[in-house]
Backbone as JSON, one array per atom type, in Angstrom:
{
  "sequence": "XXXXXXXXXXXXXXXXXXXXXXXXXXXXXXXXXXXXXXXXXXXXXXXXXXXXXXXXXXXXXXXXXXXXXXXXXXXXXXXXXXXXXXXXXXXXXXXXXXXXXXXXXXXXX",
  "N": [[0.85, -1.19, 0.0], [0.52, 2.23, -0.78], [2.19, 5.02, 0.71], [1.55, 8.17, 2.4], [3.76, 9.6, 1.91], [4.74, 9.01, -0.54], [5.79, 10.23, -3.7], [3.85, 10.48, -5.81], [1.48, 10.36, -4.36], [1.61, 12.71, -2.82], [1.49, 14.57, -4.9], [-1.07, 14.04, -6.0], [-2.64, 14.72, -3.74], [-2.02, 17.46, -3.41], [-2.84, 18.56, -5.88], [-5.52, 18.04, -5.74], [-6.94, 20.13, -4.76], [-8.93, 22.65, -6.1], [-8.17, 25.39, -6.37], [-5.39, 25.29, -6.14], [-4.81, 23.73, -8.38], [-5.6, 25.52, -10.37], [-3.79, 27.64, -9.97], [-1.38, 26.29, -10.47], [-1.82, 25.58, -13.16], [-1.94, 28.13, -14.27], [0.7, 28.9, -13.9], [1.93, 27.27, -15.74], [1.9, 28.68, -18.02], [3.84, 30.52, -17.72], [6.29, 32.21, -15.68], [5.49, 33.79, -12.55], [4.89, 36.35, -10.11], [3.9, 36.38, -6.63], [2.12, 38.49, -6.15], [1.11, 38.93, -8.7], [-0.24, 36.54, -9.2], [-2.15, 36.67, -7.17], [-3.69, 38.78, -8.12], [-4.85, 37.56, -10.33], [-6.59, 35.65, -9.33], [-9.47, 35.07, -7.29], [-8.72, 35.09, -4.52], [-7.08, 35.56, -1.35], [-3.83, 37.12, -0.73], [-2.31, 35.8, 1.33], [-3.51, 33.25, 1.13], [-2.87, 32.5, -1.5], [-0.1, 32.35, -1.2], [0.05, 30.21, 0.62], [-0.97, 28.14, -0.97], [1.01, 28.09, -2.95], [3.18, 27.3, -1.4], [2.43, 24.7, -0.75], [2.4, 23.56, -3.33], [5.09, 23.87, -3.91], [6.28, 22.28, -1.92], [5.47, 19.8, -2.82], [7.02, 19.56, -4.98], [6.28, 20.63, -7.39], [6.48, 23.27, -8.2], [8.93, 25.92, -8.35], [10.69, 28.57, -6.73], [12.13, 31.82, -7.17], [13.99, 34.4, -5.76], [13.83, 37.85, -6.22], [14.88, 40.74, -5.32], [12.43, 42.1, -3.28], [10.49, 40.43, -4.15], [9.15, 37.2, -4.93], [9.39, 34.97, -7.5], [7.52, 32.53, -9.09], [7.63, 29.4, -10.8], [6.78, 26.61, -12.91], [8.07, 23.47, -12.04], [9.89, 21.53, -14.12], [10.41, 18.73, -13.79], [8.63, 18.02, -11.87], [6.12, 16.73, -12.25], [6.86, 14.21, -13.0], [6.83, 11.81, -11.27], [4.06, 11.32, -11.18], [3.41, 11.06, -13.9], [4.92, 8.79, -14.5], [3.56, 6.94, -12.9], [1.03, 6.93, -14.12], [1.8, 5.99, -16.65], [2.56, 3.38, -16.03], [0.06, 2.2, -15.38], [-1.25, 2.64, -17.76], [0.07, 0.92, -19.51], [-0.6, -1.48, -18.24], [-3.46, -1.55, -18.53], [-3.7, -1.41, -21.3], [-2.62, -3.85, -22.09], [-4.5, -5.55, -20.88], [-6.85, -4.84, -22.22], [-6.2, -5.55, -24.84], [-6.07, -8.32, -24.53], [-8.73, -8.84, -23.85], [-10.01, -8.06, -26.21], [-8.99, -10.0, -27.97], [-10.13, -12.29, -26.83], [-12.87, -11.73, -27.21], [-12.98, -11.72, -30.01], [-12.33, -14.36, -30.47], [-14.55, -15.59, -29.34], [-16.5, -14.78, -31.11], [-16.03, -16.35, -33.32]],
  "CA": [[0.0, 0.0, 0.0], [1.3, 3.47, -0.89], [2.12, 5.89, 1.89], [1.33, 9.6, 2.1], [5.05, 10.2, 1.58], [5.08, 8.71, -1.92], [5.68, 11.46, -4.5], [2.58, 10.6, -6.53], [0.43, 10.65, -3.38], [1.71, 14.15, -2.51], [1.02, 15.32, -6.07], [-2.53, 13.91, -6.03], [-3.2, 15.5, -2.63], [-1.86, 18.89, -3.67], [-3.66, 18.95, -7.03], [-6.93, 17.81, -5.46], [-7.54, 21.42, -4.47], [-9.16, 23.38, -7.35], [-7.39, 26.64, -6.42], [-4.0, 24.94, -6.44], [-4.74, 23.33, -9.8], [-5.7, 26.73, -11.18], [-2.52, 28.35, -9.85], [-0.4, 25.49, -11.2], [-2.1, 25.73, -14.59], [-1.54, 29.49, -14.63], [2.16, 28.93, -13.96], [2.4, 26.56, -16.94], [2.0, 29.68, -19.08], [4.99, 31.39, -17.47], [6.66, 32.61, -14.33], [4.67, 34.86, -11.99], [5.09, 36.72, -8.71], [2.72, 36.15, -5.79], [1.15, 39.59, -6.36], [0.45, 38.71, -10.0], [-1.19, 35.43, -9.02], [-3.24, 37.18, -6.34], [-4.54, 39.6, -8.99], [-5.55, 36.68, -11.28], [-7.55, 34.77, -8.67], [-10.3, 35.7, -6.26], [-8.3, 34.62, -3.21], [-6.16, 36.5, -0.7], [-2.39, 36.9, -0.9], [-1.85, 34.7, 2.2], [-4.0, 31.97, 0.6], [-2.03, 32.19, -2.67], [1.2, 31.94, -0.66], [-0.1, 28.86, 1.18], [-1.1, 27.21, -2.1], [2.33, 27.99, -3.57], [4.02, 26.51, -0.49], [2.04, 23.29, -0.93], [2.89, 23.15, -4.65], [6.55, 23.79, -3.81], [6.6, 21.09, -1.11], [5.22, 18.62, -3.65], [8.0, 19.56, -6.06], [5.63, 21.03, -8.65], [6.93, 24.61, -8.58], [10.11, 26.46, -7.67], [10.64, 30.02, -6.62], [13.4, 32.54, -7.14], [13.83, 35.72, -5.16], [14.4, 39.0, -6.91], [14.52, 41.85, -4.43], [11.4, 41.72, -2.31], [9.51, 39.56, -4.8], [9.49, 35.81, -5.26], [8.76, 34.57, -8.75], [7.31, 31.08, -9.13], [7.47, 28.77, -12.11], [6.58, 25.17, -12.85], [9.28, 22.65, -12.02], [9.68, 20.57, -15.21], [10.43, 17.32, -13.36], [7.68, 17.86, -10.77], [5.03, 15.8, -12.58], [7.41, 12.93, -13.43], [6.29, 10.66, -10.53], [2.67, 11.08, -11.59], [3.45, 10.58, -15.28], [5.39, 7.4, -14.42], [2.47, 6.15, -12.33], [0.03, 6.8, -15.18], [2.37, 5.14, -17.7], [2.48, 2.0, -15.54], [-1.31, 1.71, -15.52], [-1.6, 2.65, -19.18], [0.58, -0.35, -20.04], [-1.41, -2.52, -17.62], [-4.79, -1.61, -19.14], [-3.54, -1.7, -22.73], [-2.46, -5.31, -22.17], [-5.78, -6.2, -20.54], [-7.82, -4.56, -23.29], [-5.8, -6.39, -25.97], [-6.51, -9.7, -24.22], [-10.19, -8.88, -23.95], [-10.34, -8.01, -27.63], [-8.69, -11.33, -28.52], [-11.15, -13.2, -26.32], [-14.13, -11.43, -27.9], [-12.85, -12.2, -31.38], [-12.39, -15.84, -30.41], [-15.94, -15.95, -29.05], [-17.3, -14.52, -32.3], [-15.76, -17.36, -34.34]],
  "C": [[0.89, 1.24, 0.0], [1.15, 4.3, 0.38], [1.92, 7.34, 1.45], [2.62, 10.3, 1.71], [5.48, 9.89, 0.15], [4.88, 9.96, -2.76], [4.34, 11.58, -5.22], [1.42, 10.87, -5.59], [0.42, 12.14, -3.04], [1.16, 14.97, -3.67], [-0.5, 15.25, -6.16], [-3.17, 14.76, -4.95], [-3.15, 16.99, -2.92], [-2.78, 19.33, -4.81], [-5.14, 18.67, -6.84], [-7.67, 19.12, -5.19], [-7.71, 22.22, -5.77], [-8.36, 24.68, -7.48], [-5.94, 26.35, -6.74], [-3.84, 24.51, -7.88], [-4.77, 24.54, -10.69], [-4.39, 27.53, -11.13], [-1.44, 27.6, -10.63], [-0.59, 25.66, -12.71], [-1.69, 27.12, -15.08], [-0.02, 29.58, -14.78], [2.72, 28.15, -15.15], [2.55, 27.52, -18.11], [3.16, 30.66, -18.86], [5.13, 31.75, -16.01], [5.78, 33.77, -13.85], [5.03, 35.1, -10.53], [3.79, 36.48, -7.95], [1.68, 37.24, -6.04], [0.42, 39.43, -7.69], [-0.59, 37.59, -9.91], [-2.39, 35.86, -8.19], [-4.22, 38.0, -7.19], [-5.36, 38.73, -9.95], [-6.68, 35.88, -10.64], [-8.29, 35.52, -7.57], [-9.99, 35.1, -4.89], [-7.23, 35.56, -2.67], [-4.7, 36.14, -0.96], [-1.89, 35.81, 0.05], [-2.3, 33.32, 1.69], [-3.18, 31.55, -0.62], [-0.67, 31.69, -2.19], [1.14, 30.53, -0.07], [-0.21, 27.82, 0.06], [0.25, 27.01, -2.78], [3.28, 27.16, -2.71], [3.71, 25.03, -0.64], [2.54, 22.76, -2.27], [4.41, 22.99, -4.63], [6.97, 22.55, -3.02], [6.41, 19.8, -1.9], [6.19, 18.54, -4.82], [7.45, 20.0, -7.4], [6.05, 22.41, -9.12], [8.21, 24.95, -7.82], [9.96, 27.97, -7.63], [12.04, 30.61, -6.65], [13.12, 33.94, -6.63], [14.53, 36.76, -6.01], [13.97, 40.23, -6.12], [13.53, 41.38, -3.39], [10.39, 40.74, -2.89], [10.05, 38.16, -5.01], [8.69, 35.46, -6.5], [8.7, 33.04, -8.8], [7.16, 30.62, -10.56], [7.31, 27.27, -11.9], [7.94, 24.48, -12.87], [9.09, 21.54, -13.06], [9.63, 19.11, -14.77], [9.38, 17.02, -12.28], [6.59, 16.83, -11.02], [5.54, 14.41, -12.93], [6.89, 11.74, -12.62], [4.86, 10.31, -10.94], [2.6, 10.53, -13.01], [3.91, 9.13, -15.32], [4.29, 6.48, -13.9], [1.39, 5.89, -13.38], [0.52, 5.87, -16.28], [2.3, 3.67, -17.3], [1.07, 1.44, -15.77], [-1.8, 1.75, -16.96], [-1.14, 1.34, -19.81], [-0.25, -1.51, -19.52], [-2.75, -2.66, -18.34], [-4.72, -1.88, -20.63], [-3.42, -3.2, -22.93], [-3.78, -6.01, -21.9], [-6.82, -6.01, -21.65], [-7.49, -5.4, -24.53], [-6.25, -7.83, -25.74], [-8.02, -9.84, -24.32], [-10.64, -8.88, -25.4], [-10.1, -9.36, -28.29], [-9.73, -12.34, -28.08], [-12.48, -12.98, -27.03], [-14.1, -11.91, -29.35], [-12.94, -13.7, -31.45], [-13.81, -16.32, -30.17], [-16.84, -15.76, -30.26], [-17.12, -15.59, -33.36], [-16.7, -18.54, -34.24]]
}
């Protein structure tokens, strides 16, 4: 059984929140400061900062400081654990579907 510390579990938990998904999706279009993200969404600056902290803890975004501002961007390798997990099950189901198709064809004969 997977633990809450598994990377894909953390990613699922973090992206389960609609506001975090929206912030993450916004960052896929380019780097942004907290103030810019706050202006884009109908949530407070502290809430945006908390969502960014959760995304950062999950490895989905990184931040760089420039003066008093922190600019966040998507971490390219952040989704890799989730992509690997999906790829595993894609192969699993592709194999099962192929077998089912063969069985159905055999039954039609």
